[in-house]
Structures are given as C-alpha cells and as structure tokens.
C-alpha positions as CSV (number, residue, x, y, z in Angstrom):
1,M,0.0,0.0,0.0
2,P,1.6,3.3,-1.0
3,R,2.5,5.7,1.8
4,P,0.6,9.0,1.9
5,P,2.5,12.0,0.6
6,K,4.6,13.9,3.1
7,P,2.9,17.0,4.2
8,L,4.3,20.3,2.8
9,D,4.9,23.5,4.7
10,P,4.2,26.4,2.3
11,T,5.1,28.9,5.0
12,R,8.9,28.0,5.0
13,S,9.8,30.0,1.9
14,A,8.6,31.0,-1.5
15,A,10.1,27.8,-3.0
16,H,8.0,25.8,-0.5
17,W,4.9,27.9,-1.4
18,L,5.6,27.0,-5.1
19,G,5.9,23.3,-4.3
20,A,2.7,23.2,-2.3
21,E,0.9,25.0,-5.1
22,L,2.3,22.5,-7.7
23,R,1.1,19.6,-5.6
24,H,-2.3,21.2,-5.1
25,W,-2.9,21.8,-8.8
26,R,-1.5,18.4,-9.8
27,E,-3.8,16.6,-7.4
28,L,-6.7,18.8,-8.4
29,R,-6.2,17.6,-12.0
30,K,-5.9,14.0,-10.8
31,L,-2.4,13.5,-12.2
32,S,0.5,11.5,-10.8
33,Q,4.0,13.0,-10.7
34,D,5.0,10.8,-13.6
35,E,1.9,11.6,-15.6
36,L,2.5,15.4,-15.1
37,G,6.1,15.0,-15.9
38,A,5.3,13.3,-19.2
39,L,3.1,16.2,-20.2
40,V,5.9,18.7,-19.8
41,H,8.9,16.5,-20.8
42,L,10.3,16.2,-17.3
43,S,10.8,13.2,-15.0
44,G,8.4,12.4,-12.3
45,D,11.3,12.5,-9.9
46,L,12.0,16.1,-10.8
47,I,8.4,17.0,-10.3
48,S,8.7,15.4,-6.8
49,K,11.8,17.5,-6.1
50,F,10.0,20.7,-7.2
51,E,7.1,19.9,-4.8
52,R,9.4,19.4,-1.9
53,A,11.5,22.5,-2.7
54,E,14.6,20.3,-3.1
55,R,15.3,21.7,-6.6
56,P,14.6,25.2,-7.9
57,C,11.9,25.4,-10.5
58,K,13.0,27.4,-13.6
59,L,10.6,29.8,-15.1
60,R,10.4,27.9,-18.4
61,H,9.4,24.8,-16.4
62,A,6.9,26.7,-14.4
63,T,5.3,28.2,-17.5
64,A,4.9,24.7,-19.0
65,L,3.4,23.4,-15.8
66,D,1.0,26.3,-15.6
67,A,-0.2,25.5,-19.1
68,A,-0.5,21.8,-18.4
69,L,-2.4,22.3,-15.2
70,D,-4.3,25.4,-16.3
71,T,-3.4,27.3,-13.1
72,G,-3.7,30.9,-14.5
73,G,0.0,31.5,-14.1
74,V,0.3,30.9,-10.3
75,L,3.5,28.8,-10.6
76,S,5.3,31.3,-12.9
77,R,4.6,34.1,-10.4
78,S,5.9,31.9,-7.5
79,V,9.2,31.3,-9.4
80,A,9.8,35.1,-9.5
81,L,9.2,35.2,-5.7
82,A,11.5,32.3,-5.0
83,E,14.3,33.7,-7.1
84,A,13.9,37.2,-5.4
85,E,13.9,35.5,-2.0
86,M,17.1,33.6,-2.8
87,D,18.8,36.9,-3.9
88,N,17.7,38.6,-0.7
89,R,19.1,35.8,1.4
90,S,22.4,35.9,-0.5
91,R,22.7,39.7,0.1
92,E,21.8,39.2,3.8
93,M,24.5,36.6,4.2
94,D,27.1,38.8,2.5
95,N,26.2,41.8,4.6
96,S,25.8,40.2,8.0
97,P,27.3,36.7,8.2
98,S,27.2,36.4,12.0
99,R,23.7,37.5,12.9
100,T,20.0,36.9,12.0
101,T,18.5,39.6,10.0
102,I,15.0,40.9,9.3
103,P,13.8,42.6,6.2
104,P,15.3,46.1,5.9
105,R,13.2,49.0,7.2
106,R,11.9,51.6,4.8
107,A,13.5,54.9,4.9
108,G,11.6,57.2,7.3
109,A,9.6,54.3,8.7
110,G,11.2,54.4,12.1
111,G,13.0,51.7,14.1
112,T,11.5,49.1,16.2
113,L,12.0,51.0,19.4
114,E,10.5,54.2,18.1
115,G,6.9,55.3,18.7
116,P,4.3,55.6,16.0
117,L,5.1,57.9,13.2
118,S,3.7,61.4,12.8
119,A,0.2,61.6,11.3
120,P,0.1,61.3,7.5
121,E,-2.0,63.3,5.2
122,W,-5.3,61.5,5.2
123,N,-6.8,63.4,2.2
124,E,-6.6,61.2,-0.9
125,S,-4.1,62.7,-3.4
126,I,-6.1,61.2,-6.3
127,P,-9.9,61.6,-6.6
128,M,-11.8,58.4,-6.6
129,E,-14.8,59.2,-8.7
130,R,-16.7,56.0,-9.4
131,R,-16.9,56.6,-13.2
132,N,-13.1,56.6,-13.5
133,F,-12.3,54.3,-10.6
134,L,-9.9,52.0,-12.4
135,A,-7.8,54.8,-13.8
136,A,-7.7,56.7,-10.6
137,T,-6.7,53.6,-8.6
138,S,-3.8,52.8,-10.9
139,T,-2.5,56.3,-10.6
140,A,-2.8,56.3,-6.9
141,L,-0.8,53.1,-6.5
142,A,1.8,54.2,-9.0
143,A,2.5,57.3,-7.1
144,G,4.2,55.4,-4.3
145,P,6.9,52.7,-3.9
146,L,4.3,49.8,-3.9
147,L,4.2,49.5,-7.7
148,Q,7.9,49.6,-7.9
149,L,8.1,46.6,-5.5
150,M,5.4,44.8,-7.4
151,N,7.2,45.4,-10.7
152,A,10.5,44.2,-9.3
153,A,9.8,40.6,-10.4
154,P,8.0,39.6,-13.6
155,A,4.6,38.1,-13.3
156,A,2.3,36.2,-15.7
157,A,0.0,38.6,-17.5
158,A,-3.6,38.6,-16.4
159,P,-6.0,36.8,-18.7
160,S,-8.0,38.8,-21.2
161,V,-11.3,37.5,-19.9
162,V,-12.1,36.9,-16.2
163,R,-13.2,33.4,-15.3
164,P,-14.9,32.1,-12.1
165,A,-11.7,30.2,-11.4
166,D,-9.7,33.4,-11.5
167,V,-11.9,34.9,-8.8
168,E,-11.6,31.8,-6.7
169,Q,-7.9,31.9,-7.0
170,I,-7.9,35.5,-5.6
171,R,-10.1,34.4,-2.7
172,A,-7.9,31.4,-1.9
173,A,-4.8,33.6,-2.0
174,A,-6.3,36.1,0.4
175,T,-7.3,33.4,2.8
176,T,-3.9,31.7,2.8
177,L,-2.0,35.0,3.0
178,R,-4.2,36.2,5.9
179,S,-3.5,33.0,7.8
180,W,0.3,33.5,7.3
181,D,0.0,37.1,8.4
182,N,-1.8,36.0,11.6
183,L,0.8,33.3,12.3
184,Y,4.0,35.0,11.4
185,G,3.5,38.7,10.9
186,G,3.5,40.8,7.8
187,A,7.2,40.9,6.8
188,G,9.4,38.4,5.0
189,V,7.9,35.9,2.5
190,V,4.4,36.8,3.4
191,R,4.8,40.4,2.1
192,D,6.7,39.3,-1.0
193,T,4.1,36.7,-1.9
194,A,1.2,39.1,-1.2
195,L,2.6,41.8,-3.5
196,A,2.9,39.4,-6.5
197,Q,-0.6,38.0,-5.9
198,L,-2.1,41.5,-5.8
199,R,-0.4,42.6,-8.9
200,W,-2.0,39.8,-10.9
201,A,-5.4,40.3,-9.2
202,G,-5.3,44.0,-9.9
203,G,-4.6,43.3,-13.6
204,L,-7.9,41.5,-13.8
205,L,-9.8,44.7,-13.1
206,N,-8.7,45.8,-16.6
207,S,-9.7,42.5,-18.2
208,S,-13.1,41.8,-19.8
209,C,-15.4,40.6,-17.0
210,P,-18.8,39.1,-17.6
211,A,-21.4,41.1,-15.7
212,P,-22.5,38.3,-13.3
213,L,-18.8,38.1,-12.1
214,K,-18.2,41.8,-11.6
215,A,-19.4,41.9,-7.9
216,D,-17.4,38.8,-7.1
217,L,-14.3,40.1,-8.8
218,F,-14.2,43.5,-7.1
219,S,-15.1,41.9,-3.7
220,A,-12.3,39.4,-4.0
221,V,-9.7,42.1,-5.0
222,S,-10.9,44.2,-2.1
223,R,-10.3,41.3,0.3
224,L,-6.8,40.7,-1.1
225,A,-5.9,44.4,-1.0
226,T,-7.0,44.5,2.7
227,V,-4.8,41.5,3.4
228,V,-1.8,43.0,1.6
229,G,-2.4,46.3,3.3
230,A,-2.5,44.7,6.7
231,S,0.9,43.0,6.0
232,A,2.3,46.3,4.9
233,F,1.0,48.0,8.1
234,D,2.7,45.3,10.2
235,A,6.0,45.8,8.3
236,F,5.9,49.6,8.8
237,A,5.4,50.2,5.1
238,H,2.7,52.7,6.1
239,D,2.4,54.6,2.8
240,D,1.7,51.3,1.0
241,A,-0.8,50.2,3.6
242,H,-2.6,53.6,3.4
243,R,-3.0,53.3,-0.4
244,L,-4.0,49.7,-0.3
245,F,-6.7,50.2,2.4
246,A,-8.1,53.1,0.3
247,F,-8.0,50.8,-2.8
248,A,-9.9,48.1,-0.9
249,T,-12.5,50.6,0.1
250,S,-13.0,51.8,-3.5
251,C,-13.3,48.2,-4.8
252,A,-15.9,47.4,-2.1
253,E,-17.9,50.6,-2.8
254,E,-17.8,50.0,-6.6
255,V,-20.0,46.9,-6.1
256,D,-21.9,48.1,-2.9
257,N,-20.3,45.5,-0.7
258,W,-20.9,47.1,2.7
259,P,-19.2,44.4,4.9
260,L,-15.9,44.7,3.0
261,R,-16.2,48.5,3.1
262,A,-16.6,48.2,6.9
263,I,-13.5,46.0,7.1
264,S,-11.4,48.4,5.1
265,Y,-12.5,51.4,7.1
266,N,-11.8,49.4,10.3
267,L,-8.1,49.0,9.3
268,R,-7.8,52.5,8.0
269,S,-9.0,53.8,11.4
270,R,-6.6,51.6,13.3
271,Q,-3.7,52.6,11.3
272,A,-4.4,56.3,11.7
273,T,-4.8,55.9,15.4
274,W,-1.6,53.8,15.7
275,R,0.3,56.4,13.8
276,G,-0.6,59.1,16.2
277,D,-3.7,60.6,14.5
278,P,-6.7,59.4,16.5
279,D,-8.8,62.2,15.3
280,S,-8.6,60.8,11.7
281,G,-9.0,57.3,13.2
282,L,-12.3,58.4,14.8
283,T,-13.5,59.9,11.5
284,L,-12.7,56.7,9.6
285,A,-14.4,54.5,12.2
286,E,-17.5,56.6,12.0
287,L,-17.4,56.4,8.2
288,G,-17.3,52.7,8.4
289,L,-20.4,52.7,10.7
290,A,-22.4,54.6,8.1
291,R,-25.5,52.6,7.4
292,A,-24.8,50.3,10.3
293,D,-28.1,48.7,9.6
294,R,-26.4,47.0,6.6
295,L,-23.7,45.5,8.8
296,S,-23.7,42.3,10.8
297,P,-23.4,42.4,14.6
298,A,-19.7,41.3,14.4
299,E,-19.0,44.1,11.9
300,R,-20.6,46.7,14.0
301,S,-18.7,45.5,17.1
302,M,-15.4,45.6,15.2
303,L,-16.0,49.2,14.2
304,H,-17.1,50.3,17.6
305,N,-13.8,48.9,18.9
306,A,-11.9,51.0,16.3
307,R,-13.8,54.0,17.5
308,A,-13.1,53.2,21.1
309,R,-9.4,52.9,20.5
310,A,-9.3,56.3,18.8
311,L,-11.3,57.9,21.6
312,A,-9.0,56.3,24.2
313,K,-5.9,57.8,22.6
314,M,-7.7,61.2,22.7
315,G,-8.3,60.8,26.4
316,R,-12.1,60.8,26.1
317,T,-12.8,58.4,28.9
318,Q,-16.6,58.4,29.0
319,Q,-17.0,58.2,25.2
320,T,-14.5,55.4,25.1
321,L,-16.5,53.4,27.7
322,T,-19.7,54.1,25.8
323,S,-18.2,52.8,22.6
324,I,-17.0,49.7,24.4
325,G,-20.5,49.2,25.7
326,L,-21.9,49.4,22.2
327,S,-19.4,46.9,21.0
328,D,-20.3,44.5,23.8
329,D,-24.0,44.9,23.0
330,S,-23.3,44.1,19.3
331,F,-21.0,41.2,20.1
332,A,-23.7,39.7,22.4
333,S,-26.0,39.5,19.3
334,V,-23.4,37.6,17.1
335,V,-24.6,34.3,15.7
336,P,-21.4,32.8,14.2
337,T,-23.2,30.8,11.5
338,D,-24.9,34.1,10.3
339,E,-21.6,36.0,9.9
340,G,-19.7,36.1,6.7
341,S,-16.6,33.9,6.4
342,W,-14.4,36.9,6.5
343,M,-15.6,37.7,10.0
344,A,-14.7,34.3,11.4
345,Y,-11.7,35.7,13.1
346,Y,-13.8,38.0,15.2
347,D,-14.5,35.6,18.1
348,S,-14.5,36.1,21.9
349,A,-10.7,36.3,22.0
350,Q,-10.6,39.0,19.4
351,H,-13.4,41.0,21.0
352,H,-11.8,40.9,24.4
353,G,-8.4,41.8,23.0
354,D,-9.7,44.8,21.0
355,T,-11.7,46.2,23.9
356,G,-8.9,45.4,26.3
357,H,-6.5,47.4,24.1
358,A,-8.8,50.5,24.3
359,L,-9.1,50.1,28.1
360,F,-5.3,49.7,28.3
361,D,-4.8,53.3,27.0
362,L,-7.3,54.6,29.6
363,A,-5.6,52.7,32.4
364,L,-2.2,54.2,31.5
365,A,-3.9,57.6,31.8
366,G,-5.2,56.8,35.3
367,H,-8.5,54.9,34.8
368,P,-8.8,51.8,37.0
369,P,-7.0,48.9,35.3
370,Q,-9.1,46.0,36.4
371,G,-11.3,45.9,33.3
372,A,-8.4,46.1,30.9
373,L,-6.5,43.3,32.8
374,R,-9.5,41.1,32.8
375,R,-10.2,41.5,29.1
376,L,-6.6,41.1,28.0
377,R,-6.2,38.0,30.2
378,T,-9.3,36.5,28.5
379,A,-7.9,37.3,25.1
380,V,-4.5,35.6,25.9
381,D,-6.2,32.5,27.2
382,S,-8.7,32.2,24.4
383,H,-6.6,32.8,21.2
384,G,-5.8,29.7,19.3
385,D,-2.4,29.0,17.8
386,G,-3.7,30.2,14.4
387,F,-3.7,33.8,15.8
388,A,-0.2,33.8,17.4
389,R,0.4,37.5,16.6
390,S,-2.9,38.7,18.2
391,R,-2.2,36.6,21.3
392,T,1.3,38.1,21.5
393,F,-0.1,41.7,21.2
394,S,-2.6,41.0,24.1
395,R,0.0,39.3,26.2
396,T,2.5,42.1,25.8
397,K,-0.2,44.7,26.7
398,L,-1.1,42.6,29.8
399,A,2.5,42.5,31.0
400,T,3.0,46.2,30.3
401,L,-0.1,47.2,32.2
402,R,0.8,45.0,35.2
403,M,4.3,46.6,35.2
404,A,2.7,50.1,35.1
405,A,0.2,49.1,37.8
406,G,3.0,48.2,40.2
407,D,2.7,44.4,40.0
408,P,6.1,43.4,38.4
409,E,6.2,39.9,39.7
410,Q,2.9,39.1,38.0
411,A,4.0,40.8,34.9
412,L,7.3,38.8,34.7
413,A,5.8,35.5,33.5
414,D,3.7,37.1,30.7
415,G,6.7,39.3,29.8
416,R,9.0,36.3,29.4
417,T,6.4,34.4,27.3
418,A,5.7,37.5,25.1
419,L,9.5,37.8,24.5
420,A,9.6,34.2,23.3
421,E,6.6,34.7,21.1
422,V,7.8,37.9,19.5
423,S,11.1,36.1,18.5
424,Q,9.0,33.7,16.4
425,L,7.3,36.5,14.5
426,R,8.2,38.8,11.6
427,S,6.2,41.8,13.0
428,L,7.7,45.2,13.5
429,R,4.5,46.2,15.4
430,A,5.0,43.2,17.8
431,N,8.6,44.4,18.3
432,H,7.4,47.9,19.0
433,E,4.9,46.7,21.6
434,L,7.7,44.6,23.3
435,G,9.9,47.7,23.3
436,E,7.1,49.6,25.2
437,L,7.1,46.8,27.8
438,G,10.8,47.2,28.2
439,R,10.5,51.0,28.8
440,V,7.7,50.6,31.4
441,A,9.7,47.9,33.1
442,H,12.6,50.4,33.6
443,R,10.9,51.7,36.7
444,H,11.4,48.2,38.3
445,R,15.0,47.8,37.1
446,T,16.3,47.2,40.7
447,I,14.6,43.8,40.6
448,P,17.2,41.4,39.1
449,D,14.7,39.3,37.1
450,I,13.1,42.5,35.6
451,R,16.5,43.9,34.7
452,D,17.4,40.6,32.9
453,L,14.0,40.7,31.1
454,R,14.7,44.3,29.9
455,E,18.2,43.3,28.6
456,Q,16.6,40.4,26.6
457,I,14.0,42.8,25.2
458,T,16.5,45.3,24.2
459,S,18.5,42.6,22.4
460,T,15.5,41.2,20.7
461,V,14.0,44.4,19.3
462,A,17.4,45.7,18.2
463,V,18.0,42.7,15.8
C-alpha cells in the first residue's frame, strides 16, 4: 500500500509555497507525478523535487506546468518570488554573516524602538470618482513605492477574460496569506508573496469581465488588498498600507459591498490611530459605521472597537467606555453561522483583545486597570495557535499594564512568554509593543529578574 505523501509546509519559503501550489494543482487535475512529468517532458522524480522544494523550478518549467495544469500562471509568479527571496538571502549573508536579519526597514519608517510615526495626510491625493475608478486607482498606486516593488519581479499577464476560477484563486490567495499574516507577521515571504498576488489580481480589473462576475471580482480584489495592506502595516510600510486600504474601500464601494467596506475602514481607522492621528481614526471608524443597519453584529462590534481605540488615545474616557459598551452589545448578538466567512476571526478572543487594548490606554492615563487586565487575560487564554500574533499583542499589553500598575512579579511570567513569542514573528508592530514593555519595566530595574528581562527585550528588538 503506497504511503501518503509527506505534508508540505508552504510557509517556510517562497520555494516551498511553489511546491505546495504545484502539488495542489496536480492533485486537483488527478495526475501522478510521472503523468504530469510526461506532459511537460520532465521526469516524475524532478516534479517530486519541485514539490518538496529540493530543486529550484526554472521559469520555463513553471510556464509549461502552468499550461498543463491550467493554473492561470500561479507557478510562474511563484518562481519570481522564489528567485527574489534567494537573492535577498544571499545579500543578507554577504552583509551580515554572523547574525540573524530581518527585512530592511523603509526609509523614514522608524525603528522598532520608536513610537508611532507622525500623522500622515489622510486626504486622498487622487480623486476616486466612481466613473473613473480604475484609472484613478492605478494612478494612486503608481504614485508610491508599492508598484515599484510589485514590478521588481516579472509576473504572468492577467487573462484577457475573467473566469470564475480566477476569482476563486484570488479568494484562496487572500485566505492563505491572511492565515500566514496572523501566524508570522507581515514581513518576510508573506509580504513578497502578497505583492505578487495583488499585482496579478489588480490586472484582472482591466480584463473583460462578464457582468455576473463583476461583484465577485471586485469583492475578491478588495479582500486581497485588505490582506496585503495589513501585511504592509505590520511591516511599517505605512504609505503602501494607506493606499491599499483606500484601494480596498474603493473596490468594495464599486459593487456596494458594505461588509468589505466596513473591514477596510476598520483597518484605516486603526492605522491612523496607531500612527498618532486618533482624530482621523475616529472619523474613519464613523465612516465605516455609516448605514450600520447593513452590517452584521460582528462588523458593528469591530468598528465600535476601532472608534473606542481612537477615543481612548484622545483621552475621552466616557466616550470610550460608551463605545466599548456598544461593542459589547453588538457582540452579544453575534450568531457565528450568520456571519460572513471573512468575520470568522472575530470571536470572543478577538473581541476581548480589542476592547482590552482600548481600556489599556485609559488605564495608563489613570483609569482603574481591572477591566483592561480582565479582558486582556481572556484574550490571551482564548486565542488559538492560528492567531499567534494577536495573542502576543494582548499578552505584551497585559504584561505592560501590570508593570505600570506596580505588579512586576505578576508581569514577569507574561513578559517572558511574550518575549519568546515575538522572537517567532516577523512583525515590527510586535517588536514595538515589546519595546514599550521594556520601557515601562525600567521603573522596576532594581529587581534582578526584571533587569534581565529588559536586557533580553533590548537585544530582541534591536535585531
């Protein structure tokens, strides 16, 4: 009896992503490795090595495999990513042979120990009139470094006519990339892969699209742009994230998709608040809540949290508490089976974490910390392994608040665990939160264990 194929781990590298995609499409077409090899004049053994990332797949082979499997060009795009990743690794080894490196920071993006950047201009530089939406969006993206990154590696041209399979591919890419982002953070291979997928998906907006597919296409591209924007946000590529979130909003509004519009405004609000402009964050959250009757309970709860976090940063205690109360009320009405698949992440752990983060800011300003501590503890204990980054954010906030509240011994255990978790992520935001813990812990530096924790934090966030 043949042994089952060895599981593949597409998160290890772009080459492993390519291998997993190759196996997926081969099995979807019900072909053995030998049968597929015969179609493209390669051995079955070489196909096996491609799938396990034991041999690099050349572009000419990927192009032939795309044609044989009718993938829409996904393997060709993955080859470009794998080659770019290998080049980056070679440069990193040449430049720093004795230490682990992270992707280089963007100029002006700030280091991992710095606070949020100064507020950006939140007025759109390019008008987004619906009648010339596609042209305006292309211009807006081209105005920044995002398109340069996306053009750095060649990608297969978008098909001239959009098919249902193309839309499904965008959806699948968004789902996979989002899970990677939640697990590992937005830098590294996650960001590189996301950019290539978005470039291809964006090209479909200029292809001929049958009328029945238009809503699905624009909705899928909106979802993908939101995912890529979130990865950029996490990697401190703030200008890219700002444009991508606006792009996601425009795609959603083009087809009157109110839930996706709400999701994009939620992220736009959070980014503005995080960057030190809570006034814009409040405005964006309230724009997302426009026609709240068209949103689900989870979507309303999510946006009330964004509003609460902006208000907390502005020091408006009572309004923050009112927004948290509205969020709690909406969340109490959530029926998971009635929510869209895109809101599946918004469970009890996420709700307690988001509301706990808003209360955290109030507690640092003098509000009683018990509510924040209770919600953050619930979030840490409830998050599954699939949301490692969210759990780390809440755990770091919990440790920081306990340090600030004069309970360093209780903070120490969570601080050590958060330190270990951050070292497994590629998230500059997680590094920043850890740096804040180190700064607050400074007041307890006479305690040997706290002093040791601070030294380890400094070493970690400086890498």
